[in-house]
C-alpha positions in Angstrom: -0.9 37.0 -8.6 -2.6 37.2 -5.2 -1.9 40.4 -3.1 -0.6 40.2 0.4 -0.6 42.7 3.3 1.2 43.3 6.6 4.6 41.7 6.7 4.4 40.4 3.2 5.8 42.5 0.3 3.6 44.1 -2.3 3.5 41.0 -4.5 2.4 37.8 -2.8 5.2 35.3 -2.5 7.9 37.8 -3.1 8.7 38.7 0.5 10.3 36.7 3.3 7.1 34.8 3.9 4.9 32.8 1.5 1.2 33.6 1.0 -1.6 32.0 2.9 -2.8 30.1 -0.2 0.7 28.6 -0.8 0.9 27.5 2.8 -2.6 26.0 2.5 -1.7 24.2 -0.7 1.4 22.6 0.9 -0.8 21.4 3.9 -3.5 20.0 1.5 -0.8 18.2 -0.5 0.6 16.4 2.6 -3.0 15.5 3.7 -3.8 14.2 0.2 -0.6 12.1 0.1 -1.4 10.5 3.5 -4.9 9.7 2.3 -3.6 8.3 -1.0 -1.2 6.0 1.0 -4.1 4.8 3.2 -2.6 6.2 6.3 -5.7 7.9 7.5 -7.2 4.8 9.1 -9.9 2.4 8.0 -11.9 4.7 5.7 -12.8 2.3 2.9 -11.3 2.6 -0.6 -14.1 4.6 -2.1 -14.3 7.2 0.7 -10.5 7.5 0.8 -10.2 8.2 -2.9 -13.1 10.7 -2.8 -11.4 12.6 0.0 -8.1 12.5 -1.9 -9.8 13.9 -5.0 -11.4 16.6 -2.9 -8.1 17.7 -1.5 -6.5 17.7 -5.0 -9.4 19.7 -6.4 -9.0 22.3 -3.6 -5.3 22.6 -4.3 -6.1 23.3 -8.0 -8.7 26.0 -7.1 -6.3 27.7 -4.7 -3.5 27.5 -7.3 -5.6 28.7 -10.2 -3.6 31.0 -12.5 -4.8 34.6 -12.1 -3.1 36.0 -15.3 -5.2 35.0 -18.3 -2.6 36.2 -20.8 -0.2 33.4 -19.7 -1.9 30.6 -21.7 1.1 28.4 -20.9 0.2 28.5 -17.3 -3.2 27.1 -18.1 -1.6 24.4 -20.3 0.8 23.3 -17.5 -2.0 23.0 -15.0 -4.3 21.2 -17.4 -1.6 18.7 -18.3 -0.9 18.1 -14.6 -4.6 17.5 -13.8 -4.9 15.0 -16.7 -1.7 13.2 -15.6 -2.8 13.1 -12.0 -6.2 11.8 -13.0 -4.5 8.9 -14.8 -2.2 8.2 -11.9 -5.1 8.3 -9.4 -6.9 5.6 -11.4 -4.1 3.2 -10.5 -4.7 0.8 -7.6 -1.0 1.3 -6.5 -0.7 3.6 -3.5 2.8 4.9 -4.5 1.5 6.0 -7.9 -1.4 7.8 -6.2 1.0 9.6 -3.9 3.1 10.7 -6.9 -0.1 12.2 -8.4 0.0 14.7 -5.6 3.6 15.6 -6.5 2.5 16.3 -10.1 -0.3 18.7 -9.1 1.8 20.4 -6.5 4.8 20.9 -8.8 2.5 22.3 -11.5 1.0 24.8 -9.1 4.5 25.8 -7.9 5.6 26.4 -11.5 2.8 29.1 -11.8 4.0 31.0 -8.8 7.1 33.1 -8.2 9.5 33.8 -5.4 8.8 32.5 -1.9 5.5 30.8 -2.9 7.2 28.6 -5.4 10.0 27.8 -3.0 7.5 26.8 -0.2 5.7 24.5 -2.6 9.0 23.1 -3.8 9.6 22.0 -0.1 6.2 20.3 -0.1 6.9 18.6 -3.4 10.2 17.2 -2.2 8.6 16.0 1.1 5.7 14.2 -0.7 8.1 12.7 -3.3 10.4 11.3 -0.6 7.3 10.0 1.2 6.3 8.1 -1.9 9.9 6.7 -2.0 9.5 5.7 1.7 6.2 3.9 1.0 7.8 2.0 -1.9 10.7 1.0 0.3 8.3 0.0 3.1 6.5 -2.4 0.9 9.6 -3.7 -0.9 12.6 -3.9 1.5 12.0 -6.0 4.6 14.6 -4.1 6.7 12.7 -0.9 6.1 9.4 -2.6 7.1 11.0 -3.9 10.3 12.5 -0.5 11.1 9.1 1.2 10.7 7.4 -1.5 12.9 10.1 -1.1 15.6 9.7 2.7 15.6 5.9 2.3 15.7 6.2 -0.1 18.6 8.4 2.5 20.3 5.7 5.0 19.9 3.3 2.6 21.6 5.7 2.2 24.5 6.1 6.0 24.8 2.3 6.4 24.9 2.1 3.7 27.6 4.7 5.6 29.6 2.9 9.0 29.3 -0.7 7.8 29.8 -0.2 4.7 32.0 -2.3 2.8 29.4 -0.7 -0.3 27.8 -0.6 0.2 24.1 0.8 -2.3 21.6 0.9 -0.9 18.1 3.0 -0.9 14.9 3.7 1.4 12.0 0.1 1.9 11.0 -1.1 3.3 14.4 2.3 4.5 15.4 2.1 7.4 12.9 5.3 6.6 11.1 3.8 7.7 7.8 3.2 11.2 9.3 6.6 11.5 10.8 8.6 10.7 7.7 7.4 13.5 5.4 7.2 16.0 8.3 10.8 15.4 9.3 11.9 15.6 5.6 10.0 18.9 5.3 11.6 20.2 8.5 15.1 19.4 7.3 14.8 21.1 3.9 12.7 23.9 5.3 15.5 24.7 7.7 18.0 25.0 4.8 15.7 27.6 3.1 15.3 29.9 6.2 17.1 33.1 6.9 19.5 33.2 9.7 19.1 32.9 12.7 17.1 29.8 12.1 17.7 27.7 15.1 14.6 29.0 17.0 12.0 28.4 14.2 13.5 24.9 13.5 13.2 24.0 17.2 9.7 25.4 17.4 8.6 23.4 14.4 10.2 20.2 15.7 8.5 20.7 19.0 5.2 21.2 17.3 5.6 18.0 15.3 6.5 16.1 18.5 3.5 17.6 20.4 1.1 16.6 17.6 2.6 13.1 17.6 2.2 12.8 21.4 -1.4 14.1 21.2 -2.2 11.5 18.5 -0.7 8.5 20.2 -2.2 9.6 23.6 -5.6 9.6 21.9 -5.0 6.1 20.6 -4.0 5.1 24.2 -7.1 6.6 25.7 -9.4 5.4 23.0 -10.9 2.7 25.2 -11.7 5.1 27.9 -13.1 7.6 25.4 -15.4 4.8 24.2 -16.5 4.2 27.8 -17.5 7.9 28.1 -19.8 7.8 25.1 -23.5 7.0 25.3 -24.5 3.4 24.5 -24.9 2.6 20.8 -28.2 3.5 19.3 -30.2 0.7 17.7 -33.5 1.4 16.0 -36.3 -0.9 17.3 -39.2 -1.3 15.0 -42.5 -1.1 16.8 -44.7 -1.5 13.8 -45.3 -5.2 13.2 -45.8 -4.6 9.5 -42.3 -3.2 9.2 -40.3 -5.8 11.2 -37.4 -7.0 9.1 -37.5 -3.9 6.8 -34.1 -2.3 6.3 -34.2 1.1 8.0 -31.9 3.1 5.7 -31.0 6.5 7.0 -31.1 5.8 10.8 -28.1 7.6 12.2 -26.7 8.5 15.6 -23.6 10.5 16.4 -22.4 8.1 19.1 -22.4 5.3 16.6 -20.3 7.3 14.2 -17.8 8.3 17.0 -17.6 4.7 18.2 -16.8 3.5 14.7 -13.9 6.1 14.6 -12.3 4.9 17.8 -9.5 3.8 17.4 -9.7 2.9 13.7 -9.9 6.4 12.2 -7.9 8.3 14.8 -5.0 8.6 12.3 -7.2 11.2 10.6 -6.5 13.4 13.7 -2.8 13.2 13.0 -3.5 14.0 9.3 -5.3 17.2 10.2 -2.9 18.3 13.0 0.3 17.6 11.1 -1.0 19.4 8.0 -1.8 22.4 10.2 1.8 22.3 11.5 3.1 22.2 7.9 1.0 25.2 6.9 2.3 27.1 9.9 5.9 26.3 9.0 5.4 27.5 5.5 3.4 30.6 6.5 5.6 31.9 9.3 9.1 30.8 8.2 11.3 33.7 7.0 12.7 32.4 3.7 16.0 33.4 2.1 15.6 35.5 -1.1 16.8 34.3 -4.5 17.3 30.9 -6.0 15.8 29.2 -9.1 12.9 27.0 -8.2 10.6 27.5 -11.2 9.5 25.8 -14.4 8.3 29.1 -15.8 10.0 32.5 -16.2 8.6 34.4 -13.2 10.6 37.2 -11.7 13.1 36.2 -9.0 14.6 38.1 -6.1 18.1 38.3 -4.8 21.5 38.0 -6.6 20.0 36.1 -9.5 17.3 38.6 -10.2 17.3 40.3 -13.6 16.6 44.0 -13.6 13.5 45.3 -15.3 13.9 45.6 -19.0 17.0 43.4 -19.3 17.3 40.3 -21.3 18.7 37.4 -19.3 20.2 35.9 -22.5 22.3 39.1 -23.0 23.9 39.1 -19.6 27.5 38.0 -19.3 27.7 34.3 -19.1 28.9 33.0 -15.7 32.1 31.1 -15.7 31.2 27.4 -15.1 33.9 25.0 -14.0 34.1 21.4 -14.9 33.1 20.4 -11.4 30.0 22.6 -11.5 29.0 21.3 -14.9 29.3 17.7 -13.6 27.3 18.5 -10.6 24.5 20.1 -12.7 24.4 17.1 -14.9 24.2 14.8 -11.8 21.4 16.9 -10.2 19.4 17.2 -13.4 19.8 13.7 -14.9 20.6 11.7 -11.9 17.2 11.7 -10.1 15.1 10.4 -13.1 17.7 7.7 -13.7 17.7 6.7 -10.0 13.9 6.7 -10.0 13.8 4.3 -12.9 16.4 2.0 -11.2 14.4 2.1 -8.0 11.1 1.1 -9.7 12.9 -1.8 -11.4 14.7 -3.1 -8.3 11.6 -2.9 -6.1 8.8 -4.3 -8.2 9.9 -6.1 -11.4 9.5 -9.9 -11.4 8.9 -11.6 -14.7 8.8 -15.4 -14.1 5.6 -17.4 -14.9 3.3 -19.1 -12.5 3.7 -22.6 -13.8 4.4 -25.9 -12.0 5.2 -28.0 -15.1 7.7 -30.7 -14.1 7.5 -29.8 -10.4 6.6 -32.2 -7.6 4.7 -31.1 -4.5 5.0 -33.4 -1.5 2.4 -33.1 1.2 2.9 -34.5 4.7 -0.3 -36.1 5.7 -1.8 -35.5 9.2 -4.9 -36.5 11.1 -6.4 -33.0 10.8 -6.2 -32.9 7.0 -9.0 -34.2 4.8 -8.1 -34.6 1.2 -11.6 -35.2 -0.1 -13.6 -33.2 -2.6 -17.4 -32.5 -2.0 -19.5 -35.2 -3.5 -23.2 -35.9 -3.5 -22.7 -39.0 -1.4 -20.7 -37.3 1.3 -19.7 -34.0 2.8 -16.1 -32.8 2.6 -16.5 -29.0 2.5 -13.6 -28.4 4.9 -11.1 -30.6 3.1 -8.3 -29.8 0.7 -9.1 -32.3 -2.1 -9.4 -29.5 -4.7 -5.7 -28.5 -4.1 -4.2 -31.5 -5.8 -6.5 -31.0 -8.7 -5.4 -27.3 -8.9 -1.7 -28.2 -8.7 -2.2 -30.7 -11.6 -4.0 -28.0 -13.6 -0.7 -26.0 -13.4 1.3 -28.9 -14.6 2.5 -30.1 -11.2 2.6 -33.5 -9.6 1.1 -34.0 -6.1 2.2 -36.7 -3.8 0.8 -37.3 -0.2 2.9 -39.2 2.3 2.6 -40.2 5.9 6.3 -39.5 6.8 9.3 -37.7 5.5 11.4 -40.3 3.7 14.7 -39.3 2.1 13.6 -40.8 -1.3 10.5 -38.6 -1.3 12.3 -35.4 -0.2 15.0 -35.8 -2.8 12.5 -35.4 -5.6 10.3 -32.8 -4.0 10.5 -29.3 -5.3 8.2 -28.1 -2.5 7.1 -29.7 0.8 3.6 -28.9 2.2 2.7 -29.3 5.8 -0.8 -28.4 6.9 -2.1 -28.1 10.5 1.3 -28.6 12.2 -0.1 -29.3 15.7 2.5 -31.8 16.6 6.3 -31.5 17.0 8.0 -33.4 14.2 9.5 -36.8 15.0 13.3 -36.6 15.5 14.0 -38.6 12.3 11.6 -36.4 10.3 13.2 -33.2 11.8 16.7 -34.4 10.8 15.6 -35.1 7.2 13.7 -31.8 7.0 16.8 -29.9 8.2 18.9 -31.7 5.6 16.3 -30.9 2.9 16.2 -27.2 3.8 20.0 -27.0 4.0 20.2 -28.3 0.5 17.9 -25.5 -0.8 14.5 -27.2 -0.2 11.3 -25.2 0.1 8.7 -25.6 2.8 5.1 -24.2 2.9 3.4 -24.4 6.3 -0.3 -23.9 6.5 -1.3 -23.0 10.0 -4.5 -21.7 11.5 -5.8 -20.3 14.8 -6.1 -23.8 16.2 -2.4 -24.6 15.6 -0.8 -25.5 18.9 2.9 -26.0 18.4 6.2 -24.6 19.7 8.2 -26.0 16.9 10.6 -23.3 15.7 10.1 -24.5 12.1 6.7 -22.9 12.0 7.1 -19.5 13.7 3.5 -19.1 14.9 2.2 -17.4 18.0 -0.6 -18.4 20.3 -2.6 -15.4 19.1 -5.5 -15.0 16.7 -5.7 -12.1 14.2 -9.2 -10.6 14.1 -10.0 -8.3 11.2 -12.0 -5.1 11.7 -13.9 -5.8 8.5 -15.1 -9.3 7.5 -12.5 -11.3 5.6 -9.9 -8.4 5.8 -11.8 -6.6 3.0 -9.7 -3.5 2.0 -7.6 -4.1 5.1 -4.6 -6.0 3.6 -1.2 -4.5 3.0 0.7 -6.8 0.7 4.4 -6.3 0.2 6.0 -6.3 -3.3 6.8 -10.0 -3.7 6.3 -12.2 -6.7 3.4 -13.9 -5.0 1.5 -10.7 -4.3 2.5 -8.0 -6.7 -0.5 -6.6 -8.6 -3.1 -8.2 -6.4 -5.6 -5.8 -4.9 -7.3 -6.2 -1.5 -10.8 -6.2 -2.9 -13.0 -9.4 -2.6 -10.4 -11.1 -0.3 -8.0 -12.4 -3.0 -5.7 -14.0 -0.3 -8.4 -16.0 1.4 -7.5 -15.1 5.0 -10.2 -14.9 7.6 -9.3 -15.3 11.2 -5.6 -16.1 11.1 -3.0 -17.1 13.6 -0.4 -14.3 14.2 3.0 -15.0 12.8 6.4 -14.2 14.4 7.9 -10.9 13.3 11.6 -11.5 14.0 14.1 -9.5 11.9 14.8 -12.7 9.8 11.2 -12.9 8.7 10.0 -11.2 5.5 6.3 -10.4 5.6 4.2 -11.3 2.5 0.7 -10.2 3.6 -0.1 -8.0 6.6 -3.5 -7.3 8.2 -3.3 -3.5 8.6 -6.7 -2.9 10.3 -7.3 -5.5 13.0 -6.2 -6.7 16.4 -4.7 -9.8 18.0 -6.7 -12.0 20.4 -4.6 -14.1 22.8 -5.0 -17.8 22.7 -7.5 -19.8 20.5 -10.8 -18.8 22.2 -11.9 -16.8 19.1 -11.2 -19.7 16.8 -13.3 -21.9 19.0 -16.3 -19.6 18.7 -15.8 -16.9 21.4 -16.9 -13.4 20.3 -13.9 -11.2 19.7 -13.8 -7.7 21.3 -10.9 -5.2 21.0 -9.3 -4.1 24.2 -6.4 -1.7 24.6 -4.0 -4.3 25.9 -4.3 -6.3 22.8 -1.9 -5.7 19.8 -3.5 -3.3 17.4 -2.8 -3.3 13.6 0.1 -4.6 11.4 -0.5 -8.3 12.0 1.6 -10.6 9.8 -0.7 -13.1 8.1 1.8 -14.7 5.7 5.6 -14.6 5.9 8.8 -16.2 4.7 12.3 -16.7 6.0 15.5 -18.0 4.5 17.1 -21.0 6.2 20.0 -23.4 5.4 23.7 -23.0 4.8 25.5 -20.6 2.5 24.9 -17.0 1.8 22.3 -16.2 0.8 20.6 -19.3 2.1 18.6 -21.1 -0.6 16.2 -22.9 1.7 12.9 -21.1 2.4 10.0 -21.6 4.8 6.8 -19.8 4.0 4.1 -19.8 6.7 0.4 -19.0 6.1 -1.5 -17.9 9.2 -4.7 -19.2 7.8 -4.7 -22.6 5.9 -8.2 -22.0 4.7 -6.9 -20.3 1.6 -6.0 -23.8 0.4 -9.3 -25.4 1.3 -12.1 -26.5 -1.0 -14.3 -23.5 -0.2 -11.8 -20.7 -0.4 -9.4 -21.9 -3.2 -11.8 -20.8 -6.0 -11.2 -17.3 -4.8 -7.6 -17.4 -3.5 -6.1 -19.5 -6.4 -4.3 -16.5 -8.0 -2.3 -16.0 -4.8 -1.9 -19.7 -4.1 -0.8 -20.5 -7.6 1.8 -17.7 -7.6 3.0 -18.7 -4.2 3.4 -22.4 -5.1 5.3 -21.6 -8.3 7.6 -19.0 -6.6 8.6 -21.6 -4.1 8.9 -24.6 -6.4 10.8 -22.7 -9.1 13.3 -21.3 -6.5 12.6 -17.8 -7.7 15.6 -15.7 -8.8 13.9 -12.6 -10.0 12.4 -11.8 -6.6 12.8 -8.1 -5.5 13.6 -9.5 -2.0 16.9 -11.1 -2.9 19.8 -9.4 -0.9 21.5 -7.8 -3.9 18.3 -6.1 -5.1 17.5 -4.9 -1.6 21.1 -3.4 -1.4 20.7 -1.7 -4.7 17.3 -0.2 -3.6 18.7 1.1 -0.4 21.7 2.7 -2.1 19.4 4.3 -4.7 17.1 5.7 -2.0 20.0 7.2 -0.1 21.3 8.9 -3.3 17.8 10.3 -4.0 17.6 11.7 -0.5 21.0 13.4 -0.9 20.1 14.9 -4.3 16.6 16.1 -3.3 17.5 17.5 0.1 19.6 20.1 -1.6 17.4 20.3 -4.8 16.4 23.9 -5.9 14.6 23.2 -9.2 11.3 21.6 -9.9 12.1 20.2 -13.3 14.2 17.2 -12.1 11.8 16.6 -9.3 8.7 16.5 -11.6 10.4 14.3 -14.2 11.6 11.9 -11.4 8.0 11.7 -10.1 6.7 10.9 -13.6 9.4 8.3 -14.2 9.0 6.6 -10.8 5.2 6.5 -11.2 5.4 5.1 -14.7 8.2 2.7 -13.7 6.3 1.3 -10.7 3.0 1.0 -12.7 4.7 -0.6 -15.7 6.8 -3.0 -13.7 3.8 -4.0 -11.5 1.6 -4.5 -14.6 4.3 -6.5 -16.3 4.9 -8.6 -13.3 1.2 -9.2 -12.8 0.7 -10.2 -16.4 3.7 -12.4 -16.4 2.5 -14.1 -13.2 -1.1 -14.7 -14.2 -2.3 -18.1 -13.0 -3.5 -19.9 -16.1 -4.8 -23.4 -15.2 -5.5 -26.0 -17.9 -7.4 -29.2 -18.1 -4.6 -31.5 -19.3 -3.5 -34.5 -17.3 -5.0 -38.0 -16.5 -6.8 -36.8 -13.3 -7.4 -33.2 -14.2 -10.9 -31.7 -13.8 -12.5 -29.5 -16.4 -12.4 -25.8 -15.4 -15.6 -23.9 -14.6 -15.1 -20.1 -14.3 -17.4 -17.8 -12.4 -17.0 -14.4 -14.0 -15.8 -11.9 -11.4 -14.7 -9.1 -13.8 -18.0 -7.2 -14.5 -19.4 -6.3 -11.0 -21.5 -9.4 -10.8 -24.6 -9.6 -8.5 -23.2 -11.9 -5.8 -21.4 -11.3 -2.6 -17.7 -11.8 -2.2 -18.3 -13.3 1.2 -18.5 -17.1 1.1 -21.2 -17.6 3.7 -23.5 -15.6 5.9 -25.9 -16.6 8.6 -27.5 -13.2 8.9 -31.2 -12.7 8.8 -31.0 -10.8 5.5 -29.9 -14.0 3.7 -26.8 -14.9 1.9 -26.0 -13.8 -1.6 -22.6 -15.6 -1.9 -21.9 -18.4 -4.4 -19.9 -20.8 -2.3 -22.7 -23.2 -2.6 -22.6 -23.0 -6.4 -18.8 -23.7 -6.2 -19.6 -26.9 -4.2 -22.2 -27.9 -6.7 -19.6 -27.6 -9.5 -17.1 -29.6 -7.4 -19.7 -32.4 -6.9 -20.2 -32.4 -10.7 -16.5 -33.0 -11.3 -15.4 -29.4 -12.1 -12.5 -27.3 -10.9 -14.5 -24.1 -10.0 -12.5 -20.8 -10.1 -13.4 -17.1 -10.2 -12.4 -15.3 -13.3 -10.7 -11.9 -12.5 -10.3 -10.9 -16.1 -12.1 -12.1 -19.2 -9.5 -12.9 -21.9 -9.2 -15.5 -24.6 -6.0 -16.8 -23.0 -7.8 -17.3 -19.7 -10.9 -18.9 -21.2 -9.2 -21.2 -23.8 -8.7 -24.2 -21.5 -12.1 -23.8 -19.7 -15.2 -26.0 -20.2 -17.8 -23.8 -18.5 -18.2 -20.0 -18.0 -20.9 -18.7 -15.7 -22.0 -15.1 -15.6 -24.3 -13.9 -12.8 -26.1 -10.6 -13.6 -23.2 -8.3 -14.3 -23.6 -4.6 -13.6 -20.8 -3.6 -16.1 -21.5 -4.3 -19.8 -19.2 -6.5 -21.8 -17.0 -4.8 -24.4 -17.2 -5.7 -28.0 -13.9 -7.6 -27.7 -15.2 -9.5 -24.6 -18.4 -10.4 -26.4 -16.4 -11.8 -29.3 -14.2 -13.7 -26.8 -17.3 -15.4 -25.3 -18.7 -16.2 -28.7 -15.5 -17.8 -29.8 -15.3 -19.7 -26.5 -18.8 -21.2 -27.2 -18.2 -22.0 -30.9 -15.0 -23.8 -29.9 -16.8 -26.2 -27.6 -17.3 -24.2 -24.3 -20.6 -23.7 -22.5 -21.7 -20.2 -21.4 -24.4 -20.0 -18.8 -25.9 -16.6 -17.8 -28.1 -16.2 -14.7 -29.9 -12.8 -15.0 -33.3 -11.5 -14.0 -35.2 -8.6 -15.6 -34.1 -6.1 -13.0 -30.4 -6.6 -13.9 -30.7 -7.5 -17.6 -29.4 -4.3 -19.1 -25.7 -5.0 -18.9 -26.1 -8.5 -20.3 -28.4 -7.6 -23.2 -25.8 -7.2 -26.0 -24.0 -10.4 -24.9 -27.2 -12.5 -24.9 -28.4 -10.9 -28.2 -25.5 -12.5 -30.1 -26.8 -15.9 -28.9 -30.4 -14.8 -29.9 -31.6 -14.6 -26.3 -33.2 -11.7 -24.4 -34.6 -11.2 -20.9 -37.0 -8.2 -21.1 -35.9 -5.5 -18.6 -37.8 -3.9 -15.8 -38.5 -1.1 -15.0 -39.1 0.4 -18.4 -38.3 4.1 -18.7 -40.8 6.6 -20.1 -40.7 6.7 -23.9 -39.2 3.2 -24.4 -41.3 1.1 -26.8 -40.9 -2.2 -25.1 -43.2 -4.2 -22.8 -42.1 -4.3 -19.2 -41.4 -7.8 -17.9 -43.4 -9.3 -15.1 -42.1 -11.8 -12.5 -43.5 -15.3 -12.2 -44.5 -16.5 -8.7 -47.1 -18.9 -7.3 -48.3 -16.3 -4.7 -47.0 -13.0 -3.5 -43.7 -13.1 -1.5 -43.3 -16.9 -2.2 -40.8 -18.4 -4.6 -41.9 -20.1 -7.7 -41.7 -23.9 -7.7 -41.7 -25.8 -11.0 -41.9 -29.6 -11.8 -39.6 -31.2 -14.4 -39.1 -34.7 -15.6 -35.8 -36.6 -15.6 -35.3 -38.5 -18.9 -33.3 -41.2 -17.2 -36.0 -42.6 -14.9 -39.0 -40.5 -15.9 -39.5 -39.3 -12.3 -40.8 -35.9 -11.6 -38.7 -33.4 -9.6 -39.2 -29.9 -8.3 -37.0 -26.8 -8.5 -37.4 -23.6 -6.5 -36.6 -20.2 -8.1 -35.7 -17.1 -6.2 -37.3 -14.5 -8.6 -38.0 -16.0 -12.0 -38.6 -14.2 -15.3 -39.1 -15.0 -19.0 -36.4 -15.7 -21.6 -37.3 -14.7 -25.1 -35.7 -16.0 -28.3 -36.6 -15.8 -32.0 -34.5 -18.9 -32.8 -36.2 -22.3 -33.6 -33.5 -24.5 -32.2 -33.9 -23.4 -28.5 -34.0 -26.2 -26.0 -36.6 -25.5 -23.2 -35.4 -27.1 -20.0 -37.8 -25.3 -17.5 -41.0 -23.6 -18.7 -44.4 -22.8 -17.5 -47.4 -23.6 -19.7 -50.7 -22.4 -18.5 -52.6 -23.4 -21.6 -52.7 -19.9 -23.0 -49.0 -19.0 -23.2 -45.8 -20.8 -22.5 -43.1 -18.9 -20.5 -39.5 -20.2 -20.7 -37.3 -19.8 -17.6 -34.3 -22.1 -18.4 -33.2 -22.5 -22.0 -30.1 -23.4 -24.0 -29.0 -23.2 -27.7 -26.2 -24.9 -29.5 -23.7 -22.9 -31.5 -21.3 -25.0 -33.5 -19.4 -27.1 -30.9 -20.7 -25.3 -27.8 -23.8 -24.3 -25.9 -25.2 -21.0 -24.6 -27.7 -21.2 -21.8 -29.8 -18.7 -19.8 -31.5 -19.0 -16.4 -33.8 -16.0 -16.0 -33.2 -15.6 -12.2 -30.4 -13.5 -10.9 -30.1 -15.2 -7.5 -31.1 -18.7 -8.5 -27.5 -19.9 -7.6 -27.1 -17.8 -4.5 -26.4 -19.7 -1.2 -29.8 -19.0 0.3 -31.5 -20.7 -2.7 -29.0 -23.5 -2.8 -26.9 -24.2 0.3 -26.2 -22.3 3.5 -24.4 -23.0 6.7 -27.8 -24.1 8.2 -28.8 -26.5 5.5 -29.4 -27.2 1.8 -32.3 -26.9 -0.7 -32.1 -30.5 -1.9 -34.5 -29.9 -4.9 -32.2 -27.3 -6.3 -29.0 -29.4 -5.7 -30.7 -32.2 -7.6 -31.7 -29.8 -10.4 -28.1 -28.6 -11.0 -27.0 -32.3 -11.0 -29.6 -32.8 -13.7 -29.0 -29.6 -15.7 -25.2 -29.4 -16.0 -24.7 -32.6 -18.0 -27.5 -31.7 -20.3 -26.0 -28.3 -21.3 -22.3 -29.2 -21.1 -22.2 -32.8 -22.3 -19.9 -33.6 -19.4 -20.8 -36.0 -16.7 -18.4 -36.6 -13.8 -17.3 -40.2 -13.2 -18.6 -41.7 -10.0 -16.1 -42.4 -7.2 -16.0 -46.1 -8.1 -15.0 -45.2 -11.7 -12.1 -42.9 -10.8 -8.7 -44.4 -11.4 -5.8 -42.8 -9.5 -2.6 -43.0 -11.7 0.6 -44.2 -10.2 2.0 -40.7 -10.3 -0.9 -39.3 -8.3 -1.8 -39.6 -4.7 -0.4 -42.3 -2.6 -1.2 -42.8 1.1 2.3 -43.6 2.5 6.0 -43.4 1.6 8.6 -45.9 2.7 9.8 -45.5 6.2 13.6 -45.5 6.3 13.9 -44.8 10.0 
């Protein structure tokens, strides 16, 4: 044990004050919990996790057992570290926070006396903070209370600083106040009398830190004005113009990036210091059991030296005390399990079989799909095809007829720029009163005051392009289990939705601001200013309407309708498919139904009552493990149950083409880019697949169930290798009639090598490491720094066409049945670039060019590479055996799209 001096007793942690290390561990635990929750600002997921791990590691070092003879102490700490590592691997913030509880409780179990009691207080505070975050993301009333409190903090800052500040829970510091106030309450119950003065001093310190923090946020614009101008490196050497200058850094650029987006880190540091001061300088009462291990205790429960606790006279325990002990020991884990179930579990399937989706047509909605003969990139023609792939029926009408509404499971209104006609409004109200469901797709250009749509005349602008790692999705059937990586929701610049108490947020933009009006949507450059709302912008929300209690009618509003568009749907379809099925099925297993919310609130109140007076670590540790396991299992089960599994059945269905997105592929998640560095997105490839008659979708996980209905699987230079099970899945997919196409160059060939080997293909890698007995590959080009252009002949009309490669390499194969689609023959040696090979009913093909299908080599916002578009139109039928029908050949069935419904008005 660590030795203390001064006012501390001889043994650290055994006097009225805890040791410095214990106070530091509690402070680090709170800081780690805030970082795990994402409360420290826009840090980026990787940096945020690295900081959290750093704090956890520091806690372990400070709490390292000093007595080598106590091997059980080492075992407890080792088990806690392993468990916390598994919990930190989760993408669920609540589970990450509970990992801090496990580490802190394990360290507390290795200490005795006051040290253990101080860390017990920190453990309770962090645990209840995890409960709060779970309630925040699951119970709308808790979310609204937090936002209202955060807005109040903004008004307080405006009053104190004379600077207008409009913020919510994220910048209002509510995540810091909740655990600090919990810590203050339970800390006060552990102090010696008189305790009024230290409690008041600690409360004042918490309030002062909060005021300093929100004042900094309020003054952030003026602080930015005080900084030097941003530093930009200007290249004077003409030979280096356009070269990426990695390593150029300036302090003013870093500080500017922090204001105001990383200012919450100031509150993290300051509140952690206050917590350390509370633990270090508080005079604790002696005695009390707080340990997992058998360290010596002080006070009335202490056992004299040499005595055997088991031989002491047993205390007389009344029935009431026995019941209370059972409740305090067994109650918390049971309540934790109930809370996980009530807040996260939803086990219905994302299926539209037998459901009818009715779409109200408007002048601003184009229902075309991109074709070679015309451009329809901004339309929504892929949405009906996607709905049919889930078993649904799509009908488009010009007006709301009662006959159509009576058979509609879901009504879809896009671009609601006009107030509904009186007769349509009456029918819509009647439809919603009877339990109908309405999905409204708005955008920043939406200009309507119709109360049905609940949109503001404001544009939500993300700090990071496409809200990357800036989403905060609530626990709803449409969002549970979806991460915020690669923009799975498809929002870009969205209209801001109303946040009345009757609204239940689905998706919130945590790190962004709100621009008034529609100037940004019309092309104006957005710029954050202090007077503009900062953070917590609602991008998708729902509200219940209609008669009865609870009302069965629902209106869901999307702040950005582009998630339903042709370009974005291949990425956003998991969210869109879930949302459509939840609305059309009239979901009953939703955690947001009133009775489940009531159960969650009651359970949370009971947990608070039990843990505020808790004196033992065992129930707290078990509860943390149960809650973490429950949330992880329920979220995983809900995610698996709600996987969107399209199929190719139906008279007008399109064959599915998957772009693998599960192995760190070498393409950008951004759809388009007009930067000078080029664009490595694959939105152009998705358009090519649409023009060739496919339903292109990105594949988040490679499983046999997901692949079974697909026709085409495309892999683009993965950085993570395929497992043996995944390679077998791809092989079976090909043998059963599918087509696998791999685009990979020599520089990225390593991760694909084993997968291609089972099809007898190989792309020699480069560079070759010393000692490897293989020949290094060489790229093919016409001249240095120019792409390779190759001619090929169409078998239909014997015309010669040209195709341009980005960086082409050679494909090798020992098989005799390889079809060479594109090759170079210089008379001495023939190098194959595009090849395919049949396996039973399917085909495996390789294009030895990683970025051959990237936007800059195919199609960008500025234009197209027509030769390459023509090449894909030529190649796909040759390797897949599928040729899309021309528009004149397409027959729309009677149950499909019709232009107009009967007008009964």
